[in-house]
N, CA, C and O atoms as CSV, one atom per row, in Angstrom:
chain,resi,resn,atom,element,x,y,z
A,1,MET,N,N,0.820,-1.176,0.000
A,1,MET,CA,C,0.000,0.000,0.000
A,1,MET,C,C,0.876,1.256,0.000
A,1,MET,O,O,0.551,2.241,-0.664
A,2,ALA,N,N,1.968,1.223,0.731
A,2,ALA,CA,C,2.867,2.372,0.789
A,2,ALA,C,C,3.442,2.677,-0.593
A,2,ALA,O,O,3.619,3.842,-0.950
A,3,THR,N,N,3.735,1.633,-1.371
A,3,THR,CA,C,4.263,1.836,-2.718
A,3,THR,C,C,3.236,2.562,-3.579
A,3,THR,O,O,3.584,3.477,-4.325
A,4,GLY,N,N,1.989,2.162,-3.479
A,4,GLY,CA,C,0.918,2.818,-4.227
A,4,GLY,C,C,0.779,4.279,-3.846
A,4,GLY,O,O,0.546,5.128,-4.707
A,5,GLN,N,N,0.920,4.576,-2.572
A,5,GLN,CA,C,0.835,5.963,-2.112
A,5,GLN,C,C,1.997,6.790,-2.654
A,5,GLN,O,O,1.819,7.950,-3.025
A,6,ARG,N,N,3.179,6.195,-2.698
A,6,ARG,CA,C,4.331,6.910,-3.250
A,6,ARG,C,C,4.159,7.167,-4.748
A,6,ARG,O,O,4.500,8.240,-5.245
A,7,ILE,N,N,3.638,6.194,-5.447
A,7,ILE,CA,C,3.398,6.364,-6.882
A,7,ILE,C,C,2.362,7.455,-7.115
A,7,ILE,O,O,2.544,8.311,-7.981
A,8,THR,N,N,1.281,7.430,-6.352
A,8,THR,CA,C,0.239,8.449,-6.472
A,8,THR,C,C,0.803,9.839,-6.181
A,8,THR,O,O,0.476,10.797,-6.881
A,9,ALA,N,N,1.632,9.953,-5.171
A,9,ALA,CA,C,2.249,11.242,-4.825
A,9,ALA,C,C,3.190,11.708,-5.932
A,9,ALA,O,O,3.240,12.899,-6.241
A,10,ALA,N,N,3.931,10.785,-6.527
A,10,ALA,CA,C,4.850,11.146,-7.614
A,10,ALA,C,C,4.082,11.620,-8.846
A,10,ALA,O,O,4.493,12.575,-9.504
A,11,ILE,N,N,2.979,10.961,-9.155
A,11,ILE,CA,C,2.157,11.374,-10.294
A,11,ILE,C,C,1.563,12.754,-10.035
A,11,ILE,O,O,1.545,13.598,-10.930
A,12,ALA,N,N,1.083,12.988,-8.829
A,12,ALA,CA,C,0.522,14.297,-8.476
A,12,ALA,C,C,1.584,15.390,-8.565
A,12,ALA,O,O,1.295,16.494,-9.027
A,13,ALA,N,N,2.790,15.101,-8.136
A,13,ALA,CA,C,3.874,16.080,-8.207
A,13,ALA,C,C,4.227,16.392,-9.662
A,13,ALA,O,O,4.450,17.552,-10.009
A,14,LYS,N,N,4.279,15.372,-10.508
A,14,LYS,CA,C,4.580,15.581,-11.932
A,14,LYS,C,C,3.459,16.375,-12.590
A,14,LYS,O,O,3.724,17.266,-13.397
A,15,ARG,N,N,2.212,16.065,-12.255
A,15,ARG,CA,C,1.072,16.802,-12.800
A,15,ARG,C,C,1.158,18.277,-12.397
A,15,ARG,O,O,0.883,19.159,-13.211
A,16,ASP,N,N,1.534,18.543,-11.155
A,16,ASP,CA,C,1.670,19.914,-10.675
A,16,ASP,C,C,2.767,20.648,-11.446
A,16,ASP,O,O,2.593,21.802,-11.835
A,17,THR,N,N,3.886,19.979,-11.662
A,17,THR,CA,C,4.985,20.562,-12.433
A,17,THR,C,C,4.550,20.853,-13.868
A,17,THR,O,O,4.854,21.919,-14.404
A,18,ASP,N,N,3.848,19.922,-14.483
A,18,ASP,CA,C,3.372,20.110,-15.848
A,18,ASP,C,C,2.370,21.265,-15.920
A,18,ASP,O,O,2.431,22.076,-16.843
A,19,ASN,N,N,1.458,21.344,-14.962
A,19,ASN,CA,C,0.493,22.447,-14.926
A,19,ASN,C,C,1.208,23.787,-14.837
A,19,ASN,O,O,0.851,24.727,-15.548
A,20,ARG,N,N,2.214,23.887,-13.970
A,20,ARG,CA,C,2.946,25.145,-13.818
A,20,ARG,C,C,3.669,25.514,-15.114
A,20,ARG,O,O,3.713,26.685,-15.488
A,21,SER,N,N,4.225,24.537,-15.785
A,21,SER,CA,C,4.941,24.771,-17.034
A,21,SER,C,C,4.005,25.335,-18.107
A,21,SER,O,O,4.334,26.323,-18.764
A,22,VAL,N,N,2.855,24.714,-18.281
A,22,VAL,CA,C,1.895,25.181,-19.282
A,22,VAL,C,C,1.310,26.523,-18.858
A,22,VAL,O,O,1.133,27.417,-19.685
A,23,LEU,N,N,1.013,26.659,-17.589
A,23,LEU,CA,C,0.475,27.913,-17.058
A,23,LEU,C,C,1.416,29.076,-17.365
A,23,LEU,O,O,0.972,30.136,-17.805
A,24,ARG,N,N,2.686,28.883,-17.138
A,24,ARG,CA,C,3.695,29.915,-17.398
A,24,ARG,C,C,3.717,30.273,-18.898
A,24,ARG,O,O,3.746,31.451,-19.255
A,25,ALA,N,N,3.703,29.274,-19.749
A,25,ALA,CA,C,3.745,29.521,-21.194
A,25,ALA,C,C,2.519,30.292,-21.670
A,25,ALA,O,O,2.629,31.168,-22.528
A,26,LEU,N,N,1.363,29.971,-21.120
A,26,LEU,CA,C,0.135,30.617,-21.590
A,26,LEU,C,C,-0.062,32.005,-20.987
A,26,LEU,O,O,-0.574,32.900,-21.658
A,27,THR,N,N,0.330,32.191,-19.749
A,27,THR,CA,C,0.188,33.520,-19.159
A,27,THR,C,C,1.175,34.495,-19.797
A,27,THR,O,O,0.933,35.702,-19.808
A,28,ASP,N,N,2.282,33.984,-20.325
A,28,ASP,CA,C,3.212,34.840,-21.069
A,28,ASP,C,C,2.550,35.414,-22.325
A,28,ASP,O,O,3.004,36.426,-22.858
A,29,LEU,N,N,1.489,34.775,-22.793
A,29,LEU,CA,C,0.742,35.266,-23.951
A,29,LEU,C,C,-0.332,36.282,-23.550
A,29,LEU,O,O,-1.002,36.855,-24.409
A,30,GLY,N,N,-0.486,36.495,-22.278
A,30,GLY,CA,C,-1.537,37.390,-21.803
A,30,GLY,C,C,-2.856,36.678,-21.567
A,30,GLY,O,O,-3.895,37.324,-21.427
A,31,ALA,N,N,-2.827,35.367,-21.522
A,31,ALA,CA,C,-4.044,34.584,-21.313
A,31,ALA,C,C,-4.384,34.494,-19.830
A,31,ALA,O,O,-3.500,34.491,-18.974
A,32,ARG,N,N,-5.660,34.423,-19.548
A,32,ARG,CA,C,-6.105,34.065,-18.197
A,32,ARG,C,C,-6.268,32.557,-18.208
A,32,ARG,O,O,-6.907,32.006,-19.104
A,33,VAL,N,N,-5.703,31.895,-17.234
A,33,VAL,CA,C,-5.702,30.445,-17.210
A,33,VAL,C,C,-6.287,29.951,-15.894
A,33,VAL,O,O,-5.958,30.453,-14.819
A,34,SER,N,N,-7.152,28.966,-16.002
A,34,SER,CA,C,-7.769,28.343,-14.834
A,34,SER,C,C,-7.368,26.866,-14.818
A,34,SER,O,O,-7.656,26.126,-15.758
A,35,VAL,N,N,-6.707,26.454,-13.751
A,35,VAL,CA,C,-6.322,25.046,-13.616
A,35,VAL,C,C,-7.565,24.260,-13.233
A,35,VAL,O,O,-8.252,24.601,-12.270
A,36,ARG,N,N,-7.846,23.225,-13.977
A,36,ARG,CA,C,-9.020,22.397,-13.742
A,36,ARG,C,C,-8.579,21.029,-13.228
A,36,ARG,O,O,-7.467,20.574,-13.496
A,37,ALA,N,N,-9.454,20.404,-12.502
A,37,ALA,CA,C,-9.172,19.056,-11.993
A,37,ALA,C,C,-9.075,18.088,-13.172
A,37,ALA,O,O,-9.799,18.233,-14.157
A,38,PRO,N,N,-8.191,17.112,-13.073
A,38,PRO,CA,C,-8.107,16.126,-14.158
A,38,PRO,C,C,-9.435,15.380,-14.287
A,38,PRO,O,O,-10.100,15.097,-13.291
A,39,THR,N,N,-9.804,15.070,-15.514
A,39,THR,CA,C,-11.042,14.322,-15.738
A,39,THR,C,C,-10.784,12.823,-15.863
A,39,THR,O,O,-11.718,12.022,-15.910
A,40,HIS,N,N,-9.524,12.461,-15.916
A,40,HIS,CA,C,-9.130,11.057,-16.050
A,40,HIS,C,C,-7.806,10.872,-15.328
A,40,HIS,O,O,-7.008,11.806,-15.250
A,41,HIS,N,N,-7.566,9.695,-14.804
A,41,HIS,CA,C,-6.325,9.464,-14.054
A,41,HIS,C,C,-5.072,9.591,-14.922
A,41,HIS,O,O,-3.972,9.757,-14.396
A,42,GLU,N,N,-5.228,9.513,-16.231
A,42,GLU,CA,C,-4.081,9.655,-17.123
A,42,GLU,C,C,-3.844,11.094,-17.579
A,42,GLU,O,O,-2.881,11.356,-18.300
A,43,ASP,N,N,-4.704,12.030,-17.173
A,43,ASP,CA,C,-4.517,13.430,-17.567
A,43,ASP,C,C,-3.254,13.993,-16.927
A,43,ASP,O,O,-3.017,13.830,-15.730
A,44,ALA,N,N,-2.445,14.663,-17.758
A,44,ALA,CA,C,-1.260,15.350,-17.250
A,44,ALA,C,C,-1.618,16.777,-16.877
A,44,ALA,O,O,-1.237,17.262,-15.812
A,45,VAL,N,N,-2.351,17.447,-17.755
A,45,VAL,CA,C,-2.712,18.850,-17.562
A,45,VAL,C,C,-4.140,19.041,-18.048
A,45,VAL,O,O,-4.530,18.496,-19.080
A,46,ASN,N,N,-4.912,19.811,-17.307
A,46,ASN,CA,C,-6.262,20.171,-17.735
A,46,ASN,C,C,-6.467,21.627,-17.357
A,46,ASN,O,O,-6.680,21.950,-16.188
A,47,LEU,N,N,-6.403,22.504,-18.349
A,47,LEU,CA,C,-6.505,23.936,-18.107
A,47,LEU,C,C,-7.574,24.540,-18.998
A,47,LEU,O,O,-7.810,24.077,-20.114
A,48,ALA,N,N,-8.212,25.575,-18.493
A,48,ALA,CA,C,-9.081,26.406,-19.315
A,48,ALA,C,C,-8.329,27.706,-19.558
A,48,ALA,O,O,-7.726,28.262,-18.640
A,49,CYS,N,N,-8.366,28.180,-20.775
A,49,CYS,CA,C,-7.595,29.358,-21.152
A,49,CYS,C,C,-8.517,30.373,-21.804
A,49,CYS,O,O,-9.270,30.046,-22.721
A,50,LEU,N,N,-8.453,31.600,-21.325
A,50,LEU,CA,C,-9.235,32.696,-21.897
A,50,LEU,C,C,-8.250,33.673,-22.533
A,50,LEU,O,O,-7.416,34.272,-21.853
A,51,ILE,N,N,-8.368,33.819,-23.855
A,51,ILE,CA,C,-7.412,34.659,-24.578
A,51,ILE,C,C,-8.157,35.419,-25.671
A,51,ILE,O,O,-9.159,34.939,-26.202
A,52,ASP,N,N,-7.666,36.585,-25.993
A,52,ASP,CA,C,-8.238,37.392,-27.063
A,52,ASP,C,C,-8.171,36.602,-28.364
A,52,ASP,O,O,-7.170,35.944,-28.646
A,53,LEU,N,N,-9.237,36.669,-29.151
A,53,LEU,CA,C,-9.265,35.914,-30.409
A,53,LEU,C,C,-8.108,36.288,-31.330
A,53,LEU,O,O,-7.664,35.460,-32.125
A,54,ALA,N,N,-7.621,37.503,-31.238
A,54,ALA,CA,C,-6.488,37.923,-32.065
A,54,ALA,C,C,-5.216,37.152,-31.717
A,54,ALA,O,O,-4.290,37.092,-32.526
A,55,ARG,N,N,-5.161,36.570,-30.538
A,55,ARG,CA,C,-3.976,35.808,-30.100
A,55,ARG,C,C,-4.169,34.295,-30.245
A,55,ARG,O,O,-3.333,33.519,-29.780
A,56,GLN,N,N,-5.257,33.874,-30.881
A,56,GLN,CA,C,-5.565,32.448,-31.005
A,56,GLN,C,C,-4.440,31.682,-31.705
A,56,GLN,O,O,-4.104,30.575,-31.285
A,57,ALA,N,N,-3.857,32.244,-32.756
A,57,ALA,CA,C,-2.748,31.572,-33.455
A,57,ALA,C,C,-1.529,31.459,-32.554
A,57,ALA,O,O,-0.817,30.456,-32.598
A,58,ASP,N,N,-1.277,32.492,-31.725
A,58,ASP,CA,C,-0.161,32.442,-30.779
A,58,ASP,C,C,-0.374,31.334,-29.758
A,58,ASP,O,O,0.563,30.629,-29.384
A,59,LEU,N,N,-1.615,31.189,-29.315
A,59,LEU,CA,C,-1.950,30.114,-28.366
A,59,LEU,C,C,-1.691,28.750,-28.996
A,59,LEU,O,O,-1.074,27.882,-28.378
A,60,ALA,N,N,-2.157,28.565,-30.215
A,60,ALA,CA,C,-1.948,27.287,-30.902
A,60,ALA,C,C,-0.454,27.004,-31.080
A,60,ALA,O,O,-0.022,25.859,-30.950
A,61,SER,N,N,0.330,28.033,-31.374
A,61,SER,CA,C,1.783,27.854,-31.517
A,61,SER,C,C,2.426,27.453,-30.202
A,61,SER,O,O,3.284,26.571,-30.171
A,62,ALA,N,N,2.015,28.100,-29.112
A,62,ALA,CA,C,2.568,27.771,-27.788
A,62,ALA,C,C,2.233,26.337,-27.412
A,62,ALA,O,O,3.084,25.611,-26.897
A,63,ILE,N,N,0.999,25.929,-27.668
A,63,ILE,CA,C,0.600,24.545,-27.373
A,63,ILE,C,C,1.383,23.585,-28.262
A,63,ILE,O,O,1.772,22.508,-27.809
A,64,GLY,N,N,1.620,23.954,-29.514
A,64,GLY,CA,C,2.424,23.114,-30.408
A,64,GLY,C,C,3.843,22.920,-29.908
A,64,GLY,O,O,4.398,21.825,-30.008
A,65,ARG,N,N,4.438,23.990,-29.366
A,65,ARG,CA,C,5.794,23.870,-28.810
A,65,ARG,C,C,5.802,22.925,-27.602
A,65,ARG,O,O,6.718,22.118,-27.443
A,66,ILE,N,N,4.783,23.033,-26.762
A,66,ILE,CA,C,4.685,22.136,-25.603
A,66,ILE,C,C,4.520,20.699,-26.076
A,66,ILE,O,O,5.142,19.786,-25.533
A,67,GLU,N,N,3.686,20.501,-27.083
A,67,GLU,CA,C,3.485,19.157,-27.630
A,67,GLU,C,C,4.798,18.583,-28.154
A,67,GLU,O,O,5.087,17.403,-27.951
A,68,ASP,N,N,5.595,19.416,-28.828
A,68,ASP,CA,C,6.899,18.959,-29.326
A,68,ASP,C,C,7.834,18.594,-28.176
A,68,ASP,O,O,8.508,17.565,-28.224
A,69,GLU,N,N,7.873,19.437,-27.141
A,69,GLU,CA,C,8.739,19.174,-25.981
A,69,GLU,C,C,8.344,17.891,-25.264
A,69,GLU,O,O,9.205,17.169,-24.760
A,70,TRP,N,N,7.065,17.608,-25.219
A,70,TRP,CA,C,6.562,16.454,-24.471
A,70,TRP,C,C,6.312,15.244,-25.367
A,70,TRP,O,O,5.690,14.274,-24.935
A,71,SER,N,N,6.788,15.292,-26.604
A,71,SER,CA,C,6.565,14.218,-27.562
A,71,SER,C,C,6.994,12.872,-26.985
A,71,SER,O,O,8.072,12.750,-26.403
A,72,GLY,N,N,6.152,11.880,-27.150
A,72,GLY,CA,C,6.441,10.549,-26.636
A,72,GLY,C,C,6.024,10.355,-25.193
A,72,GLY,O,O,5.991,9.227,-24.701
A,73,ARG,N,N,5.705,11.446,-24.507
A,73,ARG,CA,C,5.293,11.340,-23.102
A,73,ARG,C,C,3.801,11.565,-22.930
A,73,ARG,O,O,3.155,10.910,-22.113
A,74,VAL,N,N,3.260,12.493,-23.705
A,74,VAL,CA,C,1.830,12.806,-23.618
A,74,VAL,C,C,1.270,13.074,-25.010
A,74,VAL,O,O,2.008,13.383,-25.946
A,75,SER,N,N,-0.034,12.950,-25.123
A,75,SER,CA,C,-0.761,13.399,-26.300
A,75,SER,C,C,-1.425,14.709,-25.914
A,75,SER,O,O,-2.032,14.812,-24.849
A,76,VAL,N,N,-1.311,15.701,-26.771
A,76,VAL,CA,C,-1.865,17.024,-26.485
A,76,VAL,C,C,-3.120,17.224,-27.317
A,76,VAL,O,O,-3.170,16.906,-28.505
A,77,ARG,N,N,-4.133,17.765,-26.648
A,77,ARG,CA,C,-5.394,18.053,-27.329
A,77,ARG,C,C,-5.838,19.452,-26.927
A,77,ARG,O,O,-5.965,19.748,-25.739
A,78,LEU,N,N,-6.070,20.300,-27.897
A,78,LEU,CA,C,-6.533,21.661,-27.674
A,78,LEU,C,C,-7.968,21.736,-28.159
A,78,LEU,O,O,-8.248,21.502,-29.335
A,79,LEU,N,N,-8.872,22.061,-27.257
A,79,LEU,CA,C,-10.292,22.156,-27.595
A,79,LEU,C,C,-10.735,23.601,-27.550
A,79,LEU,O,O,-10.308,24.353,-26.674
A,80,GLY,N,N,-11.575,23.997,-28.469
A,80,GLY,CA,C,-12.128,25.336,-28.377
A,80,GLY,C,C,-12.304,25.951,-29.738
A,80,GLY,O,O,-11.959,25.357,-30.760
A,81,PRO,N,N,-12.837,27.126,-29.739
A,81,PRO,CA,C,-13.190,27.927,-28.565
A,81,PRO,C,C,-14.427,27.371,-27.850
A,81,PRO,O,O,-15.319,26.788,-28.466
A,82,LEU,N,N,-14.442,27.569,-26.559
A,82,LEU,CA,C,-15.533,27.127,-25.699
A,82,LEU,C,C,-16.092,28.325,-24.942
A,82,LEU,O,O,-15.475,29.390,-24.904
A,83,ALA,N,N,-17.253,28.145,-24.345
A,83,ALA,CA,C,-17.835,29.206,-23.518
A,83,ALA,C,C,-16.914,29.469,-22.328
A,83,ALA,O,O,-16.358,28.523,-21.770
A,84,PRO,N,N,-16.739,30.736,-21.925
A,84,PRO,CA,C,-15.785,31.088,-20.859
A,84,PRO,C,C,-16.328,30.905,-19.436
A,84,PRO,O,O,-16.015,31.713,-18.562
A,85,TYR,N,N,-17.128,29.870,-19.182
A,85,TYR,CA,C,-17.735,29.697,-17.857
A,85,TYR,C,C,-16.716,29.436,-16.762
A,85,TYR,O,O,-17.029,29.646,-15.590
A,86,ASP,N,N,-15.527,28.995,-17.087
A,86,ASP,CA,C,-14.503,28.758,-16.062
A,86,ASP,C,C,-14.010,30.061,-15.440
A,86,ASP,O,O,-13.305,30.040,-14.432
A,87,PHE,N,N,-14.377,31.186,-16.035
A,87,PHE,CA,C,-13.870,32.467,-15.573
A,87,PHE,C,C,-14.952,33.365,-14.993
A,87,PHE,O,O,-14.729,34.555,-14.770
A,88,VAL,N,N,-16.126,32.790,-14.751
A,88,VAL,CA,C,-17.231,33.543,-14.168
A,88,VAL,C,C,-17.190,33.336,-12.656
A,88,VAL,O,O,-17.132,32.205,-12.172
A,89,ALA,N,N,-17.221,34.434,-11.928
A,89,ALA,CA,C,-17.209,34.357,-10.467
A,89,ALA,C,C,-18.562,34.816,-9.940
A,89,ALA,O,O,-19.137,35.786,-10.432
A,90,MET,N,N,-19.053,34.119,-8.950
A,90,MET,CA,C,-20.323,34.487,-8.318
A,90,MET,C,C,-20.044,35.040,-6.924
A,90,MET,O,O,-19.235,34.486,-6.178
A,91,GLN,N,N,-20.705,36.113,-6.586
A,91,GLN,CA,C,-20.578,36.641,-5.245
A,91,GLN,C,C,-21.671,36.037,-4.370
A,91,GLN,O,O,-22.809,35.855,-4.802
A,92,ARG,N,N,-21.300,35.735,-3.143
A,92,ARG,CA,C,-22.292,35.155,-2.226
A,92,ARG,C,C,-22.635,36.148,-1.171
A,92,ARG,O,O,-23.452,35.861,-0.297
């Protein structure tokens, strides 16, 4: 059981590192980025990104560079444009 816990912790640490790496690349473009919970245990990164449509090609290029860097380790999928509900805040 301890081995499983160590593996789970290592995967979580790698996921955190990967999220920070992508977050840094996208915020450098002026994007607002929201880290989302993984939807599958094999997810490395799950982010929502809000960026001006004029920068859409820059976003695709940045994601392409990440895909090249991570080649053989992950498959990259860019979905969108989507509704920006990840960036709506409600006051209570």
